[in-house]
PDB file of N, CA, C and O in Angstrom, chain B, residues numbered from 101:
ATOM      1  N   MET B 101       0.849  -1.167   0.000  1.00  0.00           N
ATOM      2  CA  MET B 101       0.000   0.000   0.000  1.00  0.00           C
ATOM      3  C   MET B 101       0.897   1.233   0.000  1.00  0.00           C
ATOM      4  O   MET B 101       1.892   1.297   0.721  1.00  0.00           O
ATOM      5  N   ALA B 102       0.527   2.203  -0.817  1.00  0.00           N
ATOM      6  CA  ALA B 102       1.316   3.427  -0.935  1.00  0.00           C
ATOM      7  C   ALA B 102       0.863   4.448   0.090  1.00  0.00           C
ATOM      8  O   ALA B 102      -0.322   4.539   0.412  1.00  0.00           O
ATOM      9  N   LYS B 103       1.801   5.204   0.592  1.00  0.00           N
ATOM     10  CA  LYS B 103       1.489   6.312   1.481  1.00  0.00           C
ATOM     11  C   LYS B 103       1.551   7.577   0.641  1.00  0.00           C
ATOM     12  O   LYS B 103       2.560   7.852  -0.007  1.00  0.00           O
ATOM     13  N   THR B 104       0.455   8.355   0.654  1.00  0.00           N
ATOM     14  CA  THR B 104       0.340   9.516  -0.209  1.00  0.00           C
ATOM     15  C   THR B 104      -0.167  10.709   0.585  1.00  0.00           C
ATOM     16  O   THR B 104      -1.087  10.586   1.393  1.00  0.00           O
ATOM     17  N   LEU B 105       0.432  11.840   0.350  1.00  0.00           N
ATOM     18  CA  LEU B 105      -0.020  13.077   0.975  1.00  0.00           C
ATOM     19  C   LEU B 105      -1.048  13.724   0.061  1.00  0.00           C
ATOM     20  O   LEU B 105      -0.776  13.968  -1.115  1.00  0.00           O
ATOM     21  N   LEU B 106      -2.250  14.007   0.613  1.00  0.00           N
ATOM     22  CA  LEU B 106      -3.331  14.578  -0.184  1.00  0.00           C
ATOM     23  C   LEU B 106      -3.846  15.853   0.466  1.00  0.00           C
ATOM     24  O   LEU B 106      -3.927  15.947   1.691  1.00  0.00           O
ATOM     25  N   ASP B 107      -4.194  16.834  -0.362  1.00  0.00           N
ATOM     26  CA  ASP B 107      -4.923  18.004   0.100  1.00  0.00           C
ATOM     27  C   ASP B 107      -6.395  17.703  -0.140  1.00  0.00           C
ATOM     28  O   ASP B 107      -6.824  17.536  -1.282  1.00  0.00           O
ATOM     29  N   LEU B 108      -7.170  17.635   0.948  1.00  0.00           N
ATOM     30  CA  LEU B 108      -8.571  17.269   0.835  1.00  0.00           C
ATOM     31  C   LEU B 108      -9.462  18.420   1.275  1.00  0.00           C
ATOM     32  O   LEU B 108      -9.123  19.183   2.180  1.00  0.00           O
ATOM     33  N   ASP B 109     -10.601  18.524   0.619  1.00  0.00           N
ATOM     34  CA  ASP B 109     -11.623  19.474   1.026  1.00  0.00           C
ATOM     35  C   ASP B 109     -12.225  18.936   2.326  1.00  0.00           C
ATOM     36  O   ASP B 109     -12.901  17.907   2.317  1.00  0.00           O
ATOM     37  N   GLU B 110     -11.983  19.622   3.433  1.00  0.00           N
ATOM     38  CA  GLU B 110     -12.407  19.126   4.742  1.00  0.00           C
ATOM     39  C   GLU B 110     -13.928  18.998   4.857  1.00  0.00           C
ATOM     40  O   GLU B 110     -14.427  18.064   5.486  1.00  0.00           O
ATOM     41  N   ASP B 111     -14.664  19.935   4.251  1.00  0.00           N
ATOM     42  CA  ASP B 111     -16.125  19.855   4.299  1.00  0.00           C
ATOM     43  C   ASP B 111     -16.628  18.641   3.531  1.00  0.00           C
ATOM     44  O   ASP B 111     -17.519  17.925   3.989  1.00  0.00           O
ATOM     45  N   LEU B 112     -16.051  18.420   2.366  1.00  0.00           N
ATOM     46  CA  LEU B 112     -16.429  17.264   1.553  1.00  0.00           C
ATOM     47  C   LEU B 112     -16.043  15.964   2.253  1.00  0.00           C
ATOM     48  O   LEU B 112     -16.793  14.988   2.229  1.00  0.00           O
ATOM     49  N   LEU B 113     -14.879  15.962   2.869  1.00  0.00           N
ATOM     50  CA  LEU B 113     -14.439  14.780   3.603  1.00  0.00           C
ATOM     51  C   LEU B 113     -15.386  14.483   4.763  1.00  0.00           C
ATOM     52  O   LEU B 113     -15.732  13.326   4.998  1.00  0.00           O
ATOM     53  N   ALA B 114     -15.805  15.512   5.484  1.00  0.00           N
ATOM     54  CA  ALA B 114     -16.737  15.318   6.598  1.00  0.00           C
ATOM     55  C   ALA B 114     -18.070  14.775   6.100  1.00  0.00           C
ATOM     56  O   ALA B 114     -18.665  13.897   6.726  1.00  0.00           O
ATOM     57  N   GLU B 115     -18.534  15.300   4.974  1.00  0.00           N
ATOM     58  CA  GLU B 115     -19.796  14.817   4.409  1.00  0.00           C
ATOM     59  C   GLU B 115     -19.667  13.366   3.960  1.00  0.00           C
ATOM     60  O   GLU B 115     -20.571  12.563   4.185  1.00  0.00           O
ATOM     61  N   ALA B 116     -18.552  13.030   3.329  1.00  0.00           N
ATOM     62  CA  ALA B 116     -18.320  11.652   2.882  1.00  0.00           C
ATOM     63  C   ALA B 116     -18.210  10.717   4.089  1.00  0.00           C
ATOM     64  O   ALA B 116     -18.718   9.596   4.054  1.00  0.00           O
ATOM     65  N   THR B 117     -17.556  11.171   5.145  1.00  0.00           N
ATOM     66  CA  THR B 117     -17.419  10.363   6.357  1.00  0.00           C
ATOM     67  C   THR B 117     -18.793  10.024   6.930  1.00  0.00           C
ATOM     68  O   THR B 117     -19.055   8.883   7.310  1.00  0.00           O
ATOM     69  N   ALA B 118     -19.663  11.028   6.986  1.00  0.00           N
ATOM     70  CA  ALA B 118     -21.013  10.804   7.500  1.00  0.00           C
ATOM     71  C   ALA B 118     -21.800   9.876   6.573  1.00  0.00           C
ATOM     72  O   ALA B 118     -22.484   8.964   7.037  1.00  0.00           O
ATOM     73  N   ALA B 119     -21.703  10.108   5.280  1.00  0.00           N
ATOM     74  CA  ALA B 119     -22.453   9.310   4.314  1.00  0.00           C
ATOM     75  C   ALA B 119     -22.001   7.851   4.314  1.00  0.00           C
ATOM     76  O   ALA B 119     -22.814   6.939   4.168  1.00  0.00           O
ATOM     77  N   LEU B 120     -20.713   7.646   4.476  1.00  0.00           N
ATOM     78  CA  LEU B 120     -20.164   6.295   4.414  1.00  0.00           C
ATOM     79  C   LEU B 120     -20.150   5.601   5.775  1.00  0.00           C
ATOM     80  O   LEU B 120     -19.976   4.384   5.854  1.00  0.00           O
ATOM     81  N   GLY B 121     -20.330   6.366   6.834  1.00  0.00           N
ATOM     82  CA  GLY B 121     -20.305   5.788   8.173  1.00  0.00           C
ATOM     83  C   GLY B 121     -18.926   5.359   8.609  1.00  0.00           C
ATOM     84  O   GLY B 121     -18.779   4.436   9.410  1.00  0.00           O
ATOM     85  N   THR B 122     -17.912   6.024   8.085  1.00  0.00           N
ATOM     86  CA  THR B 122     -16.539   5.689   8.450  1.00  0.00           C
ATOM     87  C   THR B 122     -16.081   6.590   9.592  1.00  0.00           C
ATOM     88  O   THR B 122     -16.740   7.575   9.925  1.00  0.00           O
ATOM     89  N   SER B 123     -14.942   6.239  10.186  1.00  0.00           N
ATOM     90  CA  SER B 123     -14.496   7.012  11.349  1.00  0.00           C
ATOM     91  C   SER B 123     -13.131   7.660  11.169  1.00  0.00           C
ATOM     92  O   SER B 123     -12.755   8.538  11.945  1.00  0.00           O
ATOM     93  N   THR B 124     -12.391   7.239  10.157  1.00  0.00           N
ATOM     94  CA  THR B 124     -11.078   7.851   9.925  1.00  0.00           C
ATOM     95  C   THR B 124     -10.988   8.353   8.491  1.00  0.00           C
ATOM     96  O   THR B 124     -11.740   7.926   7.614  1.00  0.00           O
ATOM     97  N   LYS B 125     -10.050   9.267   8.276  1.00  0.00           N
ATOM     98  CA  LYS B 125      -9.841   9.788   6.917  1.00  0.00           C
ATOM     99  C   LYS B 125      -9.434   8.659   5.986  1.00  0.00           C
ATOM    100  O   LYS B 125      -9.922   8.565   4.860  1.00  0.00           O
ATOM    101  N   LYS B 126      -8.542   7.808   6.460  1.00  0.00           N
ATOM    102  CA  LYS B 126      -8.076   6.686   5.647  1.00  0.00           C
ATOM    103  C   LYS B 126      -9.239   5.785   5.247  1.00  0.00           C
ATOM    104  O   LYS B 126      -9.365   5.414   4.080  1.00  0.00           O
ATOM    105  N   ASP B 127     -10.089   5.433   6.210  1.00  0.00           N
ATOM    106  CA  ASP B 127     -11.232   4.575   5.912  1.00  0.00           C
ATOM    107  C   ASP B 127     -12.202   5.254   4.949  1.00  0.00           C
ATOM    108  O   ASP B 127     -12.765   4.607   4.066  1.00  0.00           O
ATOM    109  N   THR B 128     -12.393   6.566   5.125  1.00  0.00           N
ATOM    110  CA  THR B 128     -13.306   7.308   4.259  1.00  0.00           C
ATOM    111  C   THR B 128     -12.808   7.313   2.825  1.00  0.00           C
ATOM    112  O   THR B 128     -13.570   7.036   1.898  1.00  0.00           O
ATOM    113  N   VAL B 129     -11.541   7.625   2.638  1.00  0.00           N
ATOM    114  CA  VAL B 129     -10.974   7.668   1.282  1.00  0.00           C
ATOM    115  C   VAL B 129     -11.014   6.277   0.658  1.00  0.00           C
ATOM    116  O   VAL B 129     -11.369   6.137  -0.512  1.00  0.00           O
ATOM    117  N   ALA B 130     -10.657   5.256   1.418  1.00  0.00           N
ATOM    118  CA  ALA B 130     -10.669   3.887   0.885  1.00  0.00           C
ATOM    119  C   ALA B 130     -12.093   3.463   0.501  1.00  0.00           C
ATOM    120  O   ALA B 130     -12.298   2.863  -0.554  1.00  0.00           O
ATOM    121  N   ALA B 131     -13.069   3.773   1.351  1.00  0.00           N
ATOM    122  CA  ALA B 131     -14.454   3.407   1.058  1.00  0.00           C
ATOM    123  C   ALA B 131     -14.970   4.154  -0.166  1.00  0.00           C
ATOM    124  O   ALA B 131     -15.676   3.581  -0.996  1.00  0.00           O
ATOM    125  N   ALA B 132     -14.622   5.422  -0.275  1.00  0.00           N
ATOM    126  CA  ALA B 132     -15.056   6.208  -1.431  1.00  0.00           C
ATOM    127  C   ALA B 132     -14.447   5.657  -2.715  1.00  0.00           C
ATOM    128  O   ALA B 132     -15.135   5.547  -3.730  1.00  0.00           O
ATOM    129  N   LEU B 133     -13.172   5.314  -2.677  1.00  0.00           N
ATOM    130  CA  LEU B 133     -12.517   4.734  -3.854  1.00  0.00           C
ATOM    131  C   LEU B 133     -13.171   3.407  -4.239  1.00  0.00           C
ATOM    132  O   LEU B 133     -13.401   3.139  -5.418  1.00  0.00           O
ATOM    133  N   ARG B 134     -13.468   2.576  -3.231  1.00  0.00           N
ATOM    134  CA  ARG B 134     -14.133   1.297  -3.502  1.00  0.00           C
ATOM    135  C   ARG B 134     -15.485   1.517  -4.172  1.00  0.00           C
ATOM    136  O   ARG B 134     -15.827   0.829  -5.134  1.00  0.00           O
ATOM    137  N   GLN B 135     -16.247   2.474  -3.662  1.00  0.00           N
ATOM    138  CA  GLN B 135     -17.568   2.742  -4.242  1.00  0.00           C
ATOM    139  C   GLN B 135     -17.461   3.201  -5.688  1.00  0.00           C
ATOM    140  O   GLN B 135     -18.246   2.774  -6.535  1.00  0.00           O
ATOM    141  N   VAL B 136     -16.500   4.063  -5.975  1.00  0.00           N
ATOM    142  CA  VAL B 136     -16.329   4.552  -7.347  1.00  0.00           C
ATOM    143  C   VAL B 136     -15.959   3.407  -8.277  1.00  0.00           C
ATOM    144  O   VAL B 136     -16.514   3.294  -9.370  1.00  0.00           O
ATOM    145  N   VAL B 137     -15.040   2.568  -7.861  1.00  0.00           N
ATOM    146  CA  VAL B 137     -14.601   1.449  -8.695  1.00  0.00           C
ATOM    147  C   VAL B 137     -15.740   0.453  -8.895  1.00  0.00           C
ATOM    148  O   VAL B 137     -15.957  -0.018 -10.012  1.00  0.00           O
ATOM    149  N   GLU B 138     -16.468   0.128  -7.830  1.00  0.00           N
ATOM    150  CA  GLU B 138     -17.585  -0.806  -7.953  1.00  0.00           C
ATOM    151  C   GLU B 138     -18.677  -0.246  -8.856  1.00  0.00           C
ATOM    152  O   GLU B 138     -19.263  -0.978  -9.653  1.00  0.00           O
ATOM    153  N   SER B 139     -18.947   1.037  -8.735  1.00  0.00           N
ATOM    154  CA  SER B 139     -19.946   1.679  -9.583  1.00  0.00           C
ATOM    155  C   SER B 139     -19.529   1.640 -11.050  1.00  0.00           C
ATOM    156  O   SER B 139     -20.341   1.350 -11.928  1.00  0.00           O
ATOM    157  N   SER B 140     -18.271   1.930 -11.304  1.00  0.00           N
ATOM    158  CA  SER B 140     -17.752   1.895 -12.667  1.00  0.00           C
ATOM    159  C   SER B 140     -17.829   0.488 -13.251  1.00  0.00           C
ATOM    160  O   SER B 140     -18.221   0.310 -14.405  1.00  0.00           O
ATOM    161  N   ARG B 141     -17.457  -0.500 -12.461  1.00  0.00           N
ATOM    162  CA  ARG B 141     -17.523  -1.897 -12.919  1.00  0.00           C
ATOM    163  C   ARG B 141     -18.962  -2.295 -13.239  1.00  0.00           C
ATOM    164  O   ARG B 141     -19.217  -2.967 -14.239  1.00  0.00           O
ATOM    165  N   GLU B 142     -19.896  -1.883 -12.392  1.00  0.00           N
ATOM    166  CA  GLU B 142     -21.301  -2.219 -12.608  1.00  0.00           C
ATOM    167  C   GLU B 142     -21.825  -1.558 -13.881  1.00  0.00           C
ATOM    168  O   GLU B 142     -22.562  -2.186 -14.641  1.00  0.00           O
ATOM    169  N   ARG B 143     -21.457  -0.300 -14.124  1.00  0.00           N
ATOM    170  CA  ARG B 143     -21.892   0.379 -15.360  1.00  0.00           C
ATOM    171  C   ARG B 143     -21.358  -0.348 -16.584  1.00  0.00           C
ATOM    172  O   ARG B 143     -22.074  -0.514 -17.571  1.00  0.00           O
ATOM    173  N   ARG B 144     -20.098  -0.784 -16.525  1.00  0.00           N
ATOM    174  CA  ARG B 144     -19.526  -1.513 -17.658  1.00  0.00           C
ATOM    175  C   ARG B 144     -20.210  -2.858 -17.851  1.00  0.00           C
ATOM    176  O   ARG B 144     -20.449  -3.274 -18.985  1.00  0.00           O
ATOM    177  N   ARG B 145     -20.535  -3.554 -16.736  1.00  0.00           N
ATOM    178  CA  ARG B 145     -21.249  -4.840 -16.834  1.00  0.00           C
ATOM    179  C   ARG B 145     -22.615  -4.640 -17.485  1.00  0.00           C
ATOM    180  O   ARG B 145     -23.011  -5.411 -18.360  1.00  0.00           O
ATOM    181  N   ARG B 146     -23.335  -3.596 -17.052  1.00  0.00           N
ATOM    182  CA  ARG B 146     -24.658  -3.320 -17.630  1.00  0.00           C
ATOM    183  C   ARG B 146     -24.549  -2.966 -19.103  1.00  0.00           C
ATOM    184  O   ARG B 146     -25.366  -3.414 -19.908  1.00  0.00           O
ATOM    185  N   ALA B 147     -23.548  -2.166 -19.469  1.00  0.00           N
ATOM    186  CA  ALA B 147     -23.366  -1.786 -20.871  1.00  0.00           C
ATOM    187  C   ALA B 147     -23.086  -3.018 -21.722  1.00  0.00           C
ATOM    188  O   ALA B 147     -23.629  -3.149 -22.819  1.00  0.00           O
ATOM    189  N   LEU B 148     -22.249  -3.915 -21.230  1.00  0.00           N
ATOM    190  CA  LEU B 148     -21.950  -5.135 -21.966  1.00  0.00           C
ATOM    191  C   LEU B 148     -23.195  -6.001 -22.111  1.00  0.00           C
ATOM    192  O   LEU B 148     -23.446  -6.556 -23.181  1.00  0.00           O
ATOM    193  N   THR B 149     -23.973  -6.118 -21.044  1.00  0.00           N
ATOM    194  CA  THR B 149     -25.219  -6.885 -21.102  1.00  0.00           C
ATOM    195  C   THR B 149     -26.162  -6.279 -22.127  1.00  0.00           C
ATOM    196  O   THR B 149     -26.771  -6.998 -22.921  1.00  0.00           O
ATOM    197  N   ASP B 150     -26.285  -4.948 -22.111  1.00  0.00           N
ATOM    198  CA  ASP B 150     -27.149  -4.272 -23.088  1.00  0.00           C
ATOM    199  C   ASP B 150     -26.682  -4.539 -24.520  1.00  0.00           C
ATOM    200  O   ASP B 150     -27.496  -4.823 -25.399  1.00  0.00           O
ATOM    201  N   LEU B 151     -25.372  -4.449 -24.752  1.00  0.00           N
ATOM    202  CA  LEU B 151     -24.846  -4.716 -26.090  1.00  0.00           C
ATOM    203  C   LEU B 151     -25.091  -6.158 -26.513  1.00  0.00           C
ATOM    204  O   LEU B 151     -25.402  -6.429 -27.673  1.00  0.00           O
ATOM    205  N   GLN B 152     -24.951  -7.078 -25.571  1.00  0.00           N
ATOM    206  CA  GLN B 152     -25.193  -8.485 -25.889  1.00  0.00           C
ATOM    207  C   GLN B 152     -26.656  -8.717 -26.256  1.00  0.00           C
ATOM    208  O   GLN B 152     -26.957  -9.477 -27.176  1.00  0.00           O
ATOM    209  N   GLU B 153     -27.565  -8.059 -25.533  1.00  0.00           N
ATOM    210  CA  GLU B 153     -28.991  -8.192 -25.838  1.00  0.00           C
ATOM    211  C   GLU B 153     -29.310  -7.608 -27.215  1.00  0.00           C
ATOM    212  O   GLU B 153     -30.071  -8.194 -27.985  1.00  0.00           O
ATOM    213  N   ILE B 154     -28.723  -6.456 -27.516  1.00  0.00           N
ATOM    214  CA  ILE B 154     -28.937  -5.842 -28.833  1.00  0.00           C
ATOM    215  C   ILE B 154     -28.433  -6.773 -29.938  1.00  0.00           C
ATOM    216  O   ILE B 154     -29.100  -6.963 -30.955  1.00  0.00           O
ATOM    217  N   ALA B 155     -27.253  -7.348 -29.725  1.00  0.00           N
ATOM    218  CA  ALA B 155     -26.689  -8.267 -30.716  1.00  0.00           C
ATOM    219  C   ALA B 155     -27.575  -9.501 -30.873  1.00  0.00           C
ATOM    220  O   ALA B 155     -27.823  -9.948 -31.992  1.00  0.00           O
ATOM    221  N   ASP B 156     -28.053 -10.054 -29.750  1.00  0.00           N
ATOM    222  CA  ASP B 156     -28.912 -11.236 -29.801  1.00  0.00           C
ATOM    223  C   ASP B 156     -30.221 -10.964 -30.541  1.00  0.00           C
ATOM    224  O   ASP B 156     -30.803 -11.864 -31.146  1.00  0.00           O
ATOM    225  N   GLU B 157     -30.671  -9.717 -30.484  1.00  0.00           N
ATOM    226  CA  GLU B 157     -31.916  -9.335 -31.154  1.00  0.00           C
ATOM    227  C   GLU B 157     -31.686  -8.898 -32.602  1.00  0.00           C
ATOM    228  O   GLU B 157     -32.615  -8.451 -33.274  1.00  0.00           O
ATOM    229  N   GLY B 158     -30.447  -9.028 -33.078  1.00  0.00           N
ATOM    230  CA  GLY B 158     -30.143  -8.683 -34.461  1.00  0.00           C
ATOM    231  C   GLY B 158     -29.905  -7.210 -34.698  1.00  0.00           C
ATOM    232  O   GLY B 158     -30.031  -6.728 -35.824  1.00  0.00           O
ATOM    233  N   GLY B 159     -29.564  -6.500 -33.658  1.00  0.00           N
ATOM    234  CA  GLY B 159     -29.382  -5.064 -33.764  1.00  0.00           C
ATOM    235  C   GLY B 159     -28.119  -4.626 -34.477  1.00  0.00           C
ATOM    236  O   GLY B 159     -27.987  -3.454 -34.832  1.00  0.00           O
ATOM    237  N   PHE B 160     -27.204  -5.527 -34.690  1.00  0.00           N
ATOM    238  CA  PHE B 160     -25.972  -5.202 -35.403  1.00  0.00           C
ATOM    239  C   PHE B 160     -25.959  -5.952 -36.729  1.00  0.00           C
ATOM    240  O   PHE B 160     -26.363  -7.112 -36.804  1.00  0.00           O
ATOM    241  N   HIS B 161     -25.499  -5.285 -37.754  1.00  0.00           N
ATOM    242  CA  HIS B 161     -25.456  -5.890 -39.084  1.00  0.00           C
ATOM    243  C   HIS B 161     -23.997  -6.140 -39.478  1.00  0.00           C
ATOM    244  O   HIS B 161     -23.401  -5.390 -40.252  1.00  0.00           O
ATOM    245  N   PHE B 162     -23.452  -7.212 -38.922  1.00  0.00           N
ATOM    246  CA  PHE B 162     -22.051  -7.526 -39.164  1.00  0.00           C
ATOM    247  C   PHE B 162     -21.777  -7.855 -40.623  1.00  0.00           C
ATOM    248  O   PHE B 162     -20.648  -7.702 -41.091  1.00  0.00           O
ATOM    249  N   ASP B 163     -22.795  -8.303 -41.345  1.00  0.00           N
ATOM    250  CA  ASP B 163     -22.619  -8.648 -42.746  1.00  0.00           C
ATOM    251  C   ASP B 163     -22.347  -7.398 -43.588  1.00  0.00           C
ATOM    252  O   ASP B 163     -21.920  -7.518 -44.737  1.00  0.00           O
ATOM    253  N   ARG B 164     -22.581  -6.217 -43.046  1.00  0.00           N
ATOM    254  CA  ARG B 164     -22.355  -4.977 -43.782  1.00  0.00           C
ATOM    255  C   ARG B 164     -20.977  -4.369 -43.501  1.00  0.00           C
ATOM    256  O   ARG B 164     -20.665  -3.301 -44.026  1.00  0.00           O
ATOM    257  N   LEU B 165     -20.159  -5.019 -42.694  1.00  0.00           N
ATOM    258  CA  LEU B 165     -18.843  -4.480 -42.357  1.00  0.00           C
ATOM    259  C   LEU B 165     -17.969  -4.301 -43.599  1.00  0.00           C
ATOM    260  O   LEU B 165     -17.193  -3.349 -43.679  1.00  0.00           O
ATOM    261  N   ASP B 166     -18.089  -5.207 -44.559  1.00  0.00           N
ATOM    262  CA  ASP B 166     -17.289  -5.099 -45.774  1.00  0.00           C
ATOM    263  C   ASP B 166     -17.602  -3.808 -46.518  1.00  0.00           C
ATOM    264  O   ASP B 166     -16.712  -3.246 -47.156  1.00  0.00           O
ATOM    265  N   GLU B 167     -18.821  -3.327 -46.456  1.00  0.00           N
ATOM    266  CA  GLU B 167     -19.203  -2.088 -47.115  1.00  0.00           C
ATOM    267  C   GLU B 167     -18.446  -0.895 -46.542  1.00  0.00           C
ATOM    268  O   GLU B 167     -18.179   0.073 -47.253  1.00  0.00           O
ATOM    269  N   LEU B 168     -18.105  -0.960 -45.277  1.00  0.00           N
ATOM    270  CA  LEU B 168     -17.396   0.155 -44.638  1.00  0.00           C
ATOM    271  C   LEU B 168     -15.953   0.269 -45.119  1.00  0.00           C
ATOM    272  O   LEU B 168     -15.366   1.351 -45.082  1.00  0.00           O
ATOM    273  N   ASP B 169     -15.392  -0.829 -45.563  1.00  0.00           N
ATOM    274  CA  ASP B 169     -14.001  -0.838 -46.028  1.00  0.00           C
ATOM    275  C   ASP B 169     -13.860  -0.262 -47.441  1.00  0.00           C
ATOM    276  O   ASP B 169     -12.743  -0.010 -47.892  1.00  0.00           O
ATOM    277  N   GLN B 170     -14.948  -0.057 -48.123  1.00  0.00           N
ATOM    278  CA  GLN B 170     -14.879   0.405 -49.528  1.00  0.00           C
ATOM    279  C   GLN B 170     -14.842   1.906 -49.595  1.00  0.00           C
ATOM    280  O   GLN B 170     -14.784   2.475 -50.685  1.00  0.00           O
TER     281      GLN B 170
END
């Protein structure tokens, strides 16, 4: 684990601490980072699922790809 010096907005940190139910700055920052990463992963999973559903329903015309090369 890396040790990093950060300048943090104290008001925002206090609000995040309350929202996350954490008790230390370290725990608050770690929890916030985890939430951002998990949220990003979930959005990507949903996007992939949506694309797969579109493909399964014939929403992509792969047979026309050759036309794009001309």
